[in-house]
C-alpha positions as CSV (number, residue, x, y, z in Angstrom):
1,M,64.6,6.1,-94.3
2,A,61.7,5.2,-92.4
3,E,61.8,4.4,-89.0
4,E,61.1,0.8,-88.0
5,T,58.8,0.0,-85.2
6,P,59.8,-2.9,-83.1
7,H,57.4,-5.9,-83.4
8,T,56.3,-7.3,-80.2
9,A,54.3,-10.4,-79.6
10,T,50.8,-9.9,-78.5
11,T,48.3,-12.3,-77.2
12,E,45.5,-10.7,-79.0
13,A,44.0,-12.4,-82.0
14,P,43.7,-10.4,-85.2
15,K,40.3,-8.9,-85.7
16,Q,38.2,-10.5,-88.5
17,E,35.4,-8.8,-90.2
18,G,32.2,-10.4,-91.3
19,G,31.3,-12.8,-88.5
20,F,30.5,-16.5,-88.9
21,P,31.4,-17.5,-92.6
22,P,28.3,-19.6,-93.3
23,F,26.1,-16.6,-92.4
24,D,28.0,-14.3,-94.7
25,T,25.5,-13.3,-97.3
26,T,28.2,-12.7,-99.9
27,T,29.0,-16.5,-99.9
28,F,25.3,-17.7,-100.2
29,P,25.4,-18.4,-104.0
30,S,28.5,-20.6,-103.8
31,Q,27.0,-22.4,-100.7
32,F,23.8,-23.1,-102.6
33,F,25.8,-24.3,-105.6
34,W,27.8,-26.8,-103.5
35,L,24.7,-27.8,-101.5
36,A,23.0,-28.7,-104.8
37,I,26.0,-30.6,-106.1
38,T,26.4,-32.5,-102.8
39,F,22.7,-33.3,-102.6
40,A,22.7,-34.5,-106.3
41,F,25.8,-36.7,-105.7
42,L,24.4,-38.2,-102.4
43,F,21.0,-38.7,-104.0
44,T,22.5,-40.5,-107.0
45,V,24.7,-42.7,-104.8
46,T,21.8,-43.6,-102.6
47,W,19.5,-44.2,-105.6
48,R,21.9,-46.2,-107.7
49,V,24.1,-48.0,-105.1
50,A,22.6,-48.0,-101.6
51,G,18.9,-48.3,-102.6
52,P,19.3,-51.6,-104.6
53,R,21.4,-53.0,-101.8
54,I,18.8,-52.1,-99.2
55,K,16.0,-53.4,-101.4
56,G,18.0,-56.6,-102.0
57,A,18.5,-57.1,-98.2
58,I,14.8,-56.5,-97.5
59,T,13.8,-58.9,-100.3
60,N,16.3,-61.5,-99.1
61,R,15.1,-61.1,-95.5
62,R,11.4,-61.3,-96.6
63,G,12.2,-64.5,-98.5
64,V,13.9,-66.0,-95.4
65,I,11.0,-65.1,-93.2
66,N,8.5,-66.5,-95.7
67,G,10.5,-69.6,-96.0
68,A,10.6,-70.0,-92.2
69,I,6.9,-69.5,-92.1
70,A,6.3,-72.1,-94.8
71,E,8.6,-74.5,-92.9
72,A,6.7,-73.8,-89.7
73,G,3.4,-74.4,-91.4
74,K,4.7,-77.7,-92.8
75,A,6.1,-78.7,-89.4
76,R,2.7,-77.9,-87.9
77,A,0.9,-79.9,-90.5
78,D,3.3,-82.8,-89.9
79,A,2.7,-82.5,-86.2
80,E,-1.0,-82.4,-86.6
81,A,-0.8,-85.5,-88.9
82,A,1.4,-87.3,-86.3
83,Q,-1.1,-86.3,-83.5
84,A,-4.0,-87.7,-85.6
85,G,-2.0,-90.9,-86.2
86,Y,-1.2,-91.1,-82.5
87,E,-4.9,-90.6,-81.6
88,A,-6.0,-93.2,-84.2
89,A,-3.4,-95.7,-82.9
90,L,-4.5,-94.9,-79.3
91,A,-8.2,-95.4,-80.3
92,G,-7.3,-98.7,-82.0
93,A,-5.4,-99.8,-79.0
94,R,-8.3,-99.0,-76.7
95,T,-10.6,-100.9,-79.0
96,R,-8.3,-103.9,-79.0
97,A,-7.9,-103.7,-75.2
98,N,-11.6,-103.5,-74.7
99,A,-12.2,-106.4,-77.0
100,L,-9.5,-108.4,-75.3
101,A,-10.9,-107.5,-71.9
102,E,-14.4,-108.5,-73.0
103,D,-13.0,-111.8,-74.5
104,T,-11.2,-112.5,-71.2
105,R,-14.3,-111.6,-69.2
106,A,-16.4,-114.0,-71.4
107,K,-13.8,-116.8,-71.0
108,L,-13.6,-116.3,-67.2
109,N,-17.4,-116.2,-67.0
110,A,-17.5,-119.5,-69.0
111,Q,-14.9,-121.0,-66.6
112,I,-16.8,-119.8,-63.6
113,A,-20.1,-121.2,-65.0
114,K,-18.4,-124.5,-65.7
115,A,-16.8,-124.6,-62.2
116,K,-20.2,-123.7,-60.7
117,A,-21.9,-126.5,-62.7
118,E,-19.3,-128.9,-61.6
119,A,-19.6,-127.8,-58.0
120,D,-23.4,-128.0,-58.3
121,A,-23.1,-131.5,-59.8
122,K,-20.7,-132.6,-57.0
123,A,-23.0,-131.0,-54.4
124,H,-26.0,-132.8,-55.9
125,D,-24.2,-136.1,-56.0
126,A,-23.1,-135.5,-52.3
127,M,-26.6,-134.7,-51.4
128,A,-27.9,-137.8,-53.2
129,A,-25.3,-139.9,-51.4
130,A,-26.2,-138.2,-48.1
131,D,-29.9,-138.8,-48.7
132,A,-29.2,-142.5,-49.5
133,R,-27.2,-142.8,-46.3
134,I,-29.9,-141.0,-44.4
135,S,-32.5,-143.3,-46.0
136,A,-30.5,-146.4,-45.2
137,T,-29.8,-145.1,-41.7
138,R,-33.6,-144.4,-41.3
139,D,-34.5,-147.8,-42.6
140,S,-32.0,-149.5,-40.4
141,A,-33.1,-147.4,-37.4
142,K,-36.8,-148.3,-38.3
143,A,-35.8,-151.9,-38.4
144,A,-33.9,-151.6,-35.1
145,V,-36.8,-149.8,-33.5
146,T,-39.3,-152.3,-34.9
147,A,-37.1,-155.2,-33.6
148,A,-36.7,-153.5,-30.2
149,A,-40.5,-152.8,-30.0
150,R,-41.1,-156.5,-31.0
151,D,-38.7,-157.7,-28.3
152,A,-40.2,-155.3,-25.8
153,A,-43.7,-156.5,-26.7
154,I,-42.7,-160.1,-26.3
155,A,-41.1,-159.3,-22.9
156,I,-44.1,-157.2,-21.7
157,V,-46.6,-159.9,-22.7
158,E,-44.5,-162.6,-21.1
159,R,-44.2,-160.7,-17.9
160,L,-47.8,-159.6,-17.7
161,T,-49.4,-162.8,-18.8
162,G,-46.7,-165.3,-18.5
163,D,-47.4,-166.6,-22.0
164,K,-44.7,-166.7,-24.6
165,V,-45.6,-164.9,-27.9
166,S,-43.8,-165.8,-31.1
167,A,-41.8,-163.1,-32.9
168,E,-44.1,-163.2,-36.0
169,D,-47.2,-162.7,-33.8
170,A,-45.6,-159.8,-32.1
171,A,-44.5,-158.2,-35.4
172,K,-48.1,-158.6,-36.8
173,A,-49.5,-157.0,-33.6
174,L,-47.1,-154.1,-33.9
175,E,-48.0,-153.6,-37.6
176,N,-51.7,-153.5,-36.8
177,A,-51.1,-151.0,-33.9
């Protein structure tokens, strides 16, 4: 019988020959075969499943973006129309305000002219009344001065000559003088 050798546990790994399996040249044909099958499978899945989904997502997103741009354009046009309406209303309000101010100014000028005419008429009437009073006062003063001069003439003649002169004669002498 053969002699048995005792088996002892060793910490050494069994030695392999050939190195890193993907670099083993004897397995290249099978690696190329599985590479071609995997590539064809992934290409088909991408082309038939993922491609249309990606294209659909891009088309959907493009549609949403174009819709948002169209809405923004519409909102902008609405805003411009609203601004034009606001500016037109503002211009109309300014025109009405200017017309109202001009109308008020014309009414006030008419009232001022009327008040001025009334004041001028009152002043003219007051001046006419004052002129009449002045004329009456002048006439009465003239009459008083004439009477005083007549009386003084009568007194002077009487004192100087001792003769009495009548009031009518003294008045005639003053008129001639």
